[in-house]
Residue, then its C-alpha position, 0 to 999 in steps of 0.5 A: m391653104n396649103l403651102k404650095t398655094r401659096k406660094r404659087l399665090s405669092l408670086l403670082i402677086l410678087v410679079i403680076g400684082l405688085p409691079l401693077y401697084i406700083v403704077a398705081a400708086v406712080i398715077l397716084v402721086n402724078w396725080m397729086d402733083a397735078r392737082l395740089g401742086r408739087q409736093p414736098i420730098l417728105v409727103e411724097v416720101a410719107v405716100y410712097v412708104g404708106l402706100g408700100i404698107l398697105w398693099i401687104l396687109p390684105f396679103k399677110r396670111v399668104f406670105s407668111g410661113v411662106g419661106r420656110g420648109e414643108 
């Protein structure tokens, strides 16, 4: 994949995909609250951090080298 395509794809992922993923993460934590009761704040932070790392793993190759020049 050339650099121009990766730049466009990374912009699309950040503008459309990331907000959708954030909404899905909040829905997941709210579902956990409804099913399991309110979790301690450290558990919620751990879930958010884990999901924050998890979303980037499939797109690691797309984002690598995007900030560099041609």
